[in-house]
C-alpha positions in Angstrom: -197.6 61.8 -161.9 -196.6 58.3 -160.8 -195.4 59.0 -157.2 -198.0 58.0 -154.7 -197.9 61.3 -152.9 -195.9 64.4 -152.0 -196.3 65.3 -148.3 -194.8 68.6 -147.1 -195.1 70.8 -144.0 -193.5 74.2 -144.1 -191.5 75.0 -141.0 -189.4 78.0 -142.0 -186.8 76.1 -144.0 -186.1 72.6 -145.2 -183.5 70.4 -143.7 -181.0 69.4 -146.4 -181.2 65.6 -146.1 -183.9 63.1 -146.9 -184.5 60.4 -144.3 -184.8 57.1 -145.9 -186.6 54.0 -144.5 -184.3 51.2 -143.4 -184.6 48.3 -145.7 -183.2 44.7 -145.6 -182.1 43.3 -149.0 -179.2 42.4 -151.3 -177.4 40.2 -148.8 -177.5 37.0 -150.9 -176.0 38.6 -154.0 -173.7 41.3 -152.5 -172.0 39.2 -149.9 -170.9 36.6 -152.3 -172.8 33.9 -150.4 -173.7 32.3 -153.7 -172.4 31.8 -157.2 -173.4 34.7 -159.4 -173.4 34.0 -163.2 -173.3 37.2 -165.3 -173.5 37.9 -169.0 -176.6 35.8 -169.6 -178.6 37.2 -172.5 -181.0 34.3 -172.8 -180.1 31.0 -171.1 -177.1 29.3 -169.5 -176.9 25.6 -168.7 -175.3 24.3 -165.5 -174.0 20.8 -166.1 -174.3 18.3 -163.2 -172.4 15.0 -163.1 -172.9 12.3 -160.5 -172.0 8.6 -160.4 -172.7 5.6 -158.2 -171.8 1.9 -158.2 -168.9 2.3 -160.6 -166.3 0.3 -158.6 -166.6 -3.4 -159.4 -164.8 -6.7 -159.2 -161.9 -7.0 -161.6 -162.0 -9.3 -164.7 -160.8 -9.6 -168.3 -164.0 -8.2 -169.9 -164.9 -4.5 -170.1 -168.2 -4.2 -168.3 -169.7 -0.7 -168.1 -171.8 -0.1 -165.0 -173.9 2.7 -166.4 -173.4 4.4 -163.1 -172.7 7.9 -164.4 -175.4 10.5 -164.9 -175.1 13.9 -166.5 -178.0 16.3 -166.0 -178.6 20.0 -166.5 -179.9 22.9 -164.6 -180.9 26.0 -166.5 -180.6 29.7 -165.6 -183.1 31.7 -167.7 -183.1 35.3 -166.3 -186.4 37.2 -166.5 -186.7 40.9 -167.0 -187.4 43.2 -164.1 -187.7 47.0 -164.0 -188.5 50.2 -162.1 -190.4 53.0 -163.8 -191.2 56.2 -161.9 -192.0 59.8 -162.8 -191.9 63.0 -160.9 -193.2 66.4 -162.1 -190.9 69.4 -161.7 -193.7 71.3 -160.0 -193.6 68.9 -157.1 -190.1 70.0 -156.3 -191.6 73.4 -155.2 -194.0 71.6 -152.9 -191.0 69.8 -151.3 -189.4 73.2 -150.6 -186.5 72.3 -152.8 -187.0 75.3 -155.1 -183.9 77.2 -153.8 -181.7 74.4 -155.3 -183.3 74.8 -158.7 -182.2 77.3 -161.3 -184.4 80.4 -161.9 -186.9 80.2 -164.8 -189.3 77.5 -165.7 -187.2 76.3 -168.6 -184.0 76.0 -166.5 -185.5 73.9 -163.6 -183.3 71.0 -162.5 -183.6 68.1 -160.2 -182.3 69.1 -156.7 -179.1 67.2 -155.9 -180.2 66.0 -152.5 -183.5 64.6 -154.0 -181.6 62.9 -156.8 -179.2 61.3 -154.3 -182.1 60.2 -152.1 -184.2 58.8 -154.9 -181.2 56.8 -156.2 -180.4 55.4 -152.8 -184.1 54.6 -152.1 -184.6 52.9 -155.5 -181.4 50.9 -155.3 -182.3 49.7 -151.7 -185.9 48.9 -152.7 -184.8 46.9 -155.7 -182.3 45.1 -153.5 -185.1 44.2 -151.1 -187.4 43.0 -153.9 -184.6 40.9 -155.5 -183.7 39.4 -152.2 -187.3 38.4 -151.6 -187.6 36.9 -155.1 -184.4 35.0 -154.8 -185.7 33.1 -151.8 -189.5 33.2 -152.0 -190.1 33.3 -155.8 -192.7 30.8 -157.1 -193.2 30.8 -160.8 -196.8 31.5 -161.8 -197.5 32.2 -165.5 -200.6 34.2 -164.6 -198.9 36.3 -162.0 -197.9 39.9 -162.2 -195.2 40.4 -159.5 -191.5 39.7 -159.6 -192.0 36.8 -157.2 -194.1 35.1 -159.9 -191.3 35.1 -162.5 -189.3 32.1 -161.3 -188.9 29.6 -158.5 -186.8 30.9 -155.7 -184.5 28.8 -153.5 -187.2 27.8 -151.1 -189.5 26.6 -153.8 -186.7 24.6 -155.4 -185.8 23.0 -152.0 -189.4 22.2 -151.2 -190.0 20.6 -154.5 -186.6 18.9 -154.8 -185.0 16.1 -152.8 -183.4 18.4 -150.2 -182.8 17.1 -146.6 -186.0 18.5 -145.1 -186.2 19.0 -141.3 -189.5 20.1 -139.7 -188.6 23.0 -137.5 -190.2 24.9 -134.6 -190.3 28.5 -133.4 -186.7 29.5 -132.6 -185.9 31.0 -129.3 -182.8 32.1 -127.4 -182.8 28.9 -125.5 -183.4 26.4 -128.4 -181.6 28.1 -131.3 -178.3 26.2 -130.8 -180.1 22.9 -130.5 -182.0 23.5 -133.7 -178.8 24.6 -135.6 -177.3 21.3 -134.4 -180.1 19.4 -136.1 -179.4 21.2 -139.3 -175.7 20.6 -139.1 -176.3 16.9 -138.3 -178.5 16.6 -141.4 -175.8 17.7 -143.8 -174.7 14.9 -146.1 -171.2 13.6 -145.4 -170.0 14.3 -149.0 -170.9 18.0 -148.6 -169.3 18.2 -145.2 -166.1 16.9 -146.8 -165.8 20.1 -148.9 -164.6 22.0 -145.9 -166.2 24.5 -143.6 -165.1 27.5 -145.6 -167.1 26.2 -148.6 -170.3 25.9 -146.5 -172.8 28.5 -145.3 -175.8 28.7 -143.0 -178.5 31.1 -144.3 -180.9 32.3 -141.5 -183.1 35.3 -140.9 -181.8 38.3 -139.1 -184.0 37.4 -136.1 -182.5 33.9 -135.9 -179.0 35.3 -136.1 -179.9 37.7 -133.3 -181.2 34.8 -131.2 -178.0 32.8 -131.8 -175.9 35.8 -130.8 -178.0 36.3 -127.6 -177.4 32.6 -126.8 -173.7 33.0 -127.2 -173.7 36.1 -125.1 -175.6 34.3 -122.3 -172.8 31.7 -122.4 -170.2 34.5 -121.9 -169.0 34.6 -125.5 -168.5 38.1 -126.8 -169.2 37.9 -130.6 -168.2 41.5 -131.1 -164.7 40.6 -130.3 -164.5 38.8 -133.7 -166.0 41.7 -135.7 -169.5 40.6 -135.2 -169.2 37.7 -137.7 -171.2 34.7 -136.6 -170.3 31.1 -137.2 -171.5 27.7 -136.2 -168.8 25.1 -135.7 -166.6 27.2 -138.0 -169.2 27.5 -140.7 -170.4 31.1 -141.5 -173.9 32.0 -140.4 -175.2 34.5 -142.9 -178.4 36.5 -142.1 -180.4 37.3 -145.2 -183.6 39.3 -145.6 -185.4 37.1 -148.2 -186.4 34.0 -146.2 -190.1 33.5 -146.0 -190.1 32.8 -142.2 -187.9 33.9 -139.3 -187.6 30.2 -138.3 -186.2 29.0 -141.6 -182.6 27.7 -141.8 -180.7 26.6 -145.0 -177.3 24.9 -145.0 -175.2 23.9 -148.0 -172.2 24.7 -150.1 -172.0 28.2 -151.4 -171.2 27.1 -155.0 -174.4 25.0 -155.1 -176.6 28.2 -155.1 -176.7 30.1 -158.4 -178.0 33.5 -159.3 -178.1 34.4 -163.0 -178.2 37.9 -164.5 -177.0 39.9 -167.4 -174.9 42.6 -165.6 -174.7 42.7 -161.9 -174.3 46.5 -161.8 -177.8 46.9 -163.4 -179.2 46.5 -159.9 -177.4 49.6 -158.8 -177.8 51.9 -161.9 -180.6 54.4 -162.0 -181.1 56.3 -165.3 -182.7 59.8 -165.2 -184.6 61.0 -168.3 -185.7 64.7 -168.6 -188.9 64.4 -170.5 -188.8 68.1 -171.5 -186.2 67.2 -174.1 -188.3 64.4 -175.6 -192.1 64.5 -175.2 -192.2 68.0 -173.7 -193.7 66.8 -170.5 -192.6 68.9 -167.5 -191.3 65.8 -165.7 -188.4 63.6 -165.0 -188.4 59.8 -165.3 -186.4 57.3 -163.3 -185.6 53.9 -164.9 -183.9 50.7 -163.7 -183.7 47.5 -165.8 -182.2 44.1 -164.9 -182.6 40.4 -165.4 -182.7 37.7 -162.7 -183.1 34.0 -162.2 -181.9 31.4 -159.6 -181.3 27.7 -159.4 -179.7 25.1 -157.1 -177.5 22.6 -158.8 -178.0 19.7 -156.4 -180.9 20.1 -154.0 -180.1 16.8 -152.3 -176.9 18.4 -150.9 -178.8 21.2 -149.0 -180.5 21.0 -145.6 -183.8 22.8 -145.5 -185.2 23.5 -142.0 -188.7 25.0 -142.0 -191.9 25.0 -140.1 -194.8 23.4 -141.9 
């Protein structure tokens, strides 16, 4: 039995629904806030081209400036998985036996439990993926998903991002701190247009900003609850390492690599009675994941240090 525990208290009859814990996760991938590259079996190279000092005084001779640079970023998704098992006898302890067929050989997984397990696992995987996307820090000796690859924050900290030392965000200072982030954005990135840009913040920071607007008499619910700063979308995500962290950049500069995006939402059920003879059912999810940022110098990274 791989589940941590089965807790049940008989009170005459069981309610038909399972109450699931509220989880935050999946915002970065599911809201198309970044570029998602799919179909990656092993590696995919992102080619980056930059140039500088190429305009020169005219003359008869051809004089190359050597001002063009082509570099590469690599997405190399790592394997992640969910393996869980539940014994059929535990369904009786959960008072779900009335949903199961009569006879020990005809037992089946109760429908409500299967729906609840599927939703719980998909949500929990989304939470884990969201955390790894932002907080991952590659460690070859590690054993967790966060050890598999460097997330956005590690890439920004190690790279040449526009770093701003932040402070604890409050309702009164959140707009001022967002102004600092906006002011730090390189002019070339600003030229892409506001629709191409995105602020990533924590849910708490987004709430503080909304409270600030409300205090000024601005009803954000009138626009469907979507937040923006100077016309740039403010996207709350659950994976940031700190509630006071803010990231600003172009959406297409942030990459997520995977094999098949739907793998993060597909739960397979295996009845072990038909294979090993074990009186249990197994739940399996498998996926691949990696992230990179094409040009870290075009991203503003506001964080407390």
